C-alpha positions in Angstrom: -19.1 25.0 -19.6 -16.4 22.0 -18.7 -13.5 22.2 -19.5 -11.7 19.7 -22.1 -9.1 17.9 -20.9 -5.5 18.0 -22.3 -3.8 16.2 -24.8 -1.8 13.1 -24.1 1.2 14.8 -25.9 0.1 17.9 -23.6 0.3 15.8 -20.7 3.5 14.6 -21.4 5.3 17.4 -22.3 4.3 19.0 -19.0 5.1 16.0 -16.9 8.4 16.6 -19.0 8.8 19.6 -17.6 7.5 18.8 -14.1 8.5 16.0 -13.1 12.2 13.9 -13.2 10.8 10.2 -13.9 12.8 6.7 -13.6 11.0 3.5 -14.6 11.1 0.2 -11.8 11.3 -3.0 -13.4 9.0 -4.8 -13.4 8.5 -8.9 -15.5 5.9 -10.3 -16.8 6.1 -13.8 -17.2 4.3 -15.9 -20.0 0.5 -16.5 -19.1 -0.2 -19.8 -18.1 -4.0 -20.6 -18.9 -6.1 -21.9 -15.3 -9.3 -23.1 -15.2 -12.0 -20.3 -13.3 -14.2 -21.7 -11.1 -17.4 -22.3 -12.5 -20.7 -19.3 -12.2 -23.6 -20.6 -11.4 -25.0 -20.0 -15.0 -24.5 -19.2 -18.6 -24.4 -15.6 -18.4 -22.4 -15.3 -15.7 -19.6 -17.7 -17.2 -20.4 -14.8 -20.4 -19.7 -11.9 -18.0 -17.0 -12.8 -16.8 -15.1 -13.8 -19.9 -15.7 -10.5 -21.4 -14.5 -8.1 -18.2 -11.4 -10.3 -18.0 -10.5 -9.9 -21.9 -10.8 -6.1 -21.7 -9.1 -6.2 -18.3 -6.2 -8.3 -20.7 -6.6 -6.1 -24.0 -6.1 -3.1 -21.4 -3.6 -3.8 -19.9 -1.5 -5.1 -23.5 -2.3 -1.5 -24.6 -0.6 -0.3 -21.6 2.7 -2.5 -22.0 3.1 -0.9 -25.5 4.9 2.5 -23.4 7.2 2.2 -20.7 5.3 5.4 -19.9 2.0 4.0 -19.3 3.3 0.6 -18.2 5.8 1.8 -15.7 5.9 2.9 -12.3 6.9 6.8 -12.3 9.0 8.0 -9.8 8.2 11.9 -9.0 10.1 14.8 -7.1 8.3 17.3 -5.5 5.2 16.7 -7.5 2.9 19.2 -7.6 -0.4 18.8 -6.2 -2.0 19.8 -9.3 0.2 17.1 -11.6 -0.6 14.1 -8.5 -4.3 15.2 -9.1 -4.4 14.7 -12.7 -1.7 12.8 -13.3 -2.3 9.9 -10.4 -5.0 10.5 -8.0 -7.6 10.6 -10.6 -6.3 8.0 -12.7 -6.1 5.7 -10.2 -2.4 5.2 -10.5 0.7 4.6 -8.2 3.2 6.9 -7.9 6.5 7.0 -5.9 6.9 10.6 -4.8 10.2 12.1 -3.1 11.0 14.9 -1.6 8.5 15.8 0.5 9.6 15.0 3.8 13.0 16.5 4.0 11.9 18.9 6.9 10.4 16.4 9.5 12.5 15.6 12.3 10.7 12.3 12.8 13.2 11.6 10.0 16.9 11.1 12.0 14.4 11.5 15.4 12.3 8.6 15.6 15.0 5.5 16.4 14.2 2.0 18.5 15.7 5.0 22.0 14.2 8.0 20.6 10.3 6.6 20.6 10.7 4.5 24.2 11.9 7.6 25.8 8.9 9.6 24.7 6.5 7.6 25.5 7.7 5.7 28.0 5.5 3.9 30.9 2.1 4.7 28.1 -0.2 1.5 27.3 -0.6 1.1 24.2 -2.9 -1.0 21.9 -1.0 -3.6 18.8 -1.4 -6.5 16.7 -0.1 -9.7 18.5 -0.1 -13.5 18.3 0.3 -13.1 14.7 3.3 -15.3 14.7 1.7 -18.9 14.9 -1.8 -17.6 12.7 -2.4 -16.9 9.2 -5.9 -15.2 10.2 -4.4 -12.0 11.9 -5.7 -9.8 9.5 -9.2 -11.5 8.8 -9.2 -11.5 12.7 -7.5 -8.6 13.6 -10.1 -8.4 16.6 -8.7 -11.5 17.8 -5.2 -10.2 18.1 -5.7 -6.9 20.0 -2.9 -6.5 22.9 -2.3 -4.4 24.9 1.0 -3.6 26.8 3.5 -0.9 27.9 4.9 1.0 25.0 8.6 0.7 26.3 7.2 -3.4 26.9 6.3 -3.4 23.1 9.2 -1.1 21.9 11.5 -3.9 23.1 9.5 -7.0 21.6 9.7 -5.2 17.8 13.6 -5.0 18.6 13.7 -8.3 18.0 12.2 -8.5 14.8 9.8 -10.9 13.7 5.9 -10.7 12.8 4.5 -11.4 16.0 4.5 -7.7 17.4 3.3 -5.0 15.1 1.6 -1.3 15.7 -0.3 -1.0 13.0 -3.1 1.3 11.0 -6.2 -0.3 13.1 -4.8 0.3 16.4 -4.5 4.0 15.5 -7.5 5.3 17.1 -7.4 3.5 20.4 -3.4 4.8 20.3 -4.2 8.7 19.5 -3.8 9.9 23.3 -0.8 8.1 24.0 1.4 8.4 21.2 0.6 12.2 20.6 3.6 13.5 21.6 5.2 12.2 18.4 3.1 14.6 16.1 5.5 17.6 16.9 8.3 15.9 14.8 5.8 15.0 11.8 5.4 17.9 8.8 2.4 18.4 6.2 1.5 17.5 3.3 -0.5 20.0 2.0 -0.1 19.2 -1.6 -2.3 16.3 -1.2 -3.5 16.3 2.2 -5.7 18.1 4.5 -4.2 18.1 7.9 -6.5 15.1 9.3 -3.8 12.0 10.9 -1.7 10.0 9.9 -2.2 6.2 11.5 0.9 4.8 12.4 3.0 1.9 11.9 5.4 0.3 13.8 7.6 -2.9 13.2 10.4 -5.0 13.6 12.3 -6.7 10.6 10.2 -9.4 9.2 6.5 -7.4 10.0 4.5 -8.7 7.2 1.1 -7.5 6.2 0.0 -10.0 3.6 -1.4 -9.9 -0.2 -4.7 -7.3 -0.4 -6.2 -4.1 -1.4 -7.9 -1.6 0.1 -10.9 0.2 0.2 -9.7 3.9 0.2 -6.7 5.6 -1.6 -4.1 5.3 0.7 -0.5 7.4 0.6 2.4 5.7 2.5 4.8 8.1 4.3 8.2 5.7 5.1 9.5 7.7 8.0 12.8 5.0 9.5 13.6 1.8 8.5 13.2 0.4 5.4 10.2 -1.7 3.5 9.4 -3.5 0.4 5.9 -3.2 -0.8 4.8 -5.2 -3.8 2.5 -3.7 -5.9 0.0 -5.6 -8.6 -2.7 -3.9 -10.9 -6.6 -4.8 -10.6 -6.6 -6.3 -13.8 -4.9 -9.2 -11.9 -7.5 -10.3 -9.7 -8.6 -13.3 -11.4 -5.1 -14.7 -10.8 -5.0 -13.9 -6.6 -7.3 -16.7 -5.1 -10.1 -13.8 -3.8 -12.2 -15.2 -1.6 -12.3 -13.4 1.9 -13.1 -9.7 1.6 -10.4 -7.8 0.4 -7.6 -10.7 1.1 -5.7 -13.1 -1.4 -5.4 -16.4 -0.6 -2.1 -16.3 -2.1 -1.0 -14.5 1.1 2.7 -13.5 -0.3 3.8 -14.0 -3.7 7.4 -14.4 -2.9 6.9 -17.3 -1.3 7.1 -20.5 -3.1 5.1 -22.9 -0.9 2.0 -20.6 -1.2 2.4 -20.4 -5.2 3.0 -24.2 -5.0 -0.7 -24.1 -4.1 -1.6 -21.0 -6.0 0.6 -21.9 -9.3 -1.7 -19.5 -11.3 -0.7 -16.1 -9.2 3.0 -17.2 -10.8 1.5 -15.0 -13.7 0.5 -11.8 -12.4 2.1 -8.9 -13.4 3.8 -6.7 -10.4 5.4 -4.1 -9.2 8.8 -4.0 -6.4 9.4 -1.3 -4.9 11.4 -0.7 -1.6 10.7 2.6 0.4 13.2 4.7 2.4 13.2 7.2 4.8 11.6 10.3 3.2 9.7 8.3 0.5 5.6 8.5 0.0 3.9 5.9 -1.9 0.5 6.1 -3.3 -1.6 3.7 -3.8 -5.1 3.3 -5.5 -8.3 2.0 -4.7 -8.4 -1.5 -5.7 -4.8 -2.1 -6.4 -3.2 -5.4 -4.5 -0.3 -4.9 -2.2 1.9 -6.5 0.3 4.3 -5.0 2.6 7.1 -6.4 4.6 9.8 -4.5 7.1 13.3 -5.5 5.9 14.1 -3.3 9.1 12.9 -1.9 12.0 10.4 0.5 10.7 8.2 3.7 11.4 4.9 4.3 8.0 2.5 6.2 8.6 -1.0 6.0 5.9 -2.5 8.7 4.8 -6.3 8.7 3.6 -7.4 12.0 4.0 -6.3 13.6 0.2 -8.1 17.1 -0.7 -10.7 15.2 -3.1 -13.6 12.5 -2.6 -12.1 9.2 -1.3 -15.2 6.9 -0.5 -14.8 4.4 -2.6 -15.2 2.0 0.1 -19.0 2.9 0.8 -20.9 0.9 -2.2 -18.1 -2.1 -2.0 -20.4 -5.7 -2.4 -18.4 -7.5 0.8 -20.2 -10.2 -0.1 
């Protein structure tokens, strides 16, 4: 016999007792009607109109409540509350206080990393500065270099050299010494290793969504993350796999090409050392390093995380 879910009022009361919450402001400008691409037939047209209608109505309902529509911040969120209020609900949350005992928070300077890994050869994403397809064509941008040389390039800043999650499998042996500086997050995750990101100020991941639930763990430096709910997809020129042709919703040149993207509902988050950010499947996001930065992405949750298996890639 299945349990009845708790009432909304009970859930809110429970959250009030267990979580310290604050709201991150967001703005949603007046919506501008933008013609959608013409589907192949009338049935498709009607189906898309009904889908978009439903998504818009749902966003309007959420906007009635600051609790429902805001991006919440939680202090030392329990695994049970994380599951019921965020993971199962597919709702992002910023979590603080879960990484306070990690030595990496103070150790992972460029000097420390270079000394610890030394001349071990690692893989990274390079040659990105003059390209716009570096995320879609990752294989083309895989480079190899001694770690100390890579760190020197990253210190200079910019978007040309970036060690990303897609390099994790190759780099696991070389970067193994860094594992001792990390701690577990047992409330939400198995002990599967995270995927490391190391980049300089200006390293940028363009607008996209992922096919798994992700937990970002900011170790050193700061990153600015812009989150956009799936309901805004029709405004984001989604044509290639999981990427938006808009690329950057803060770039005026891109917004002139895709004016409908000015209208999106979005949340701006600055990640600082020790912050966790849960990004559910399908939530659009773009990420920019504001300083030398190290971060890990975790996908090994205690609960199913298999949305990628049925994705219609096209």
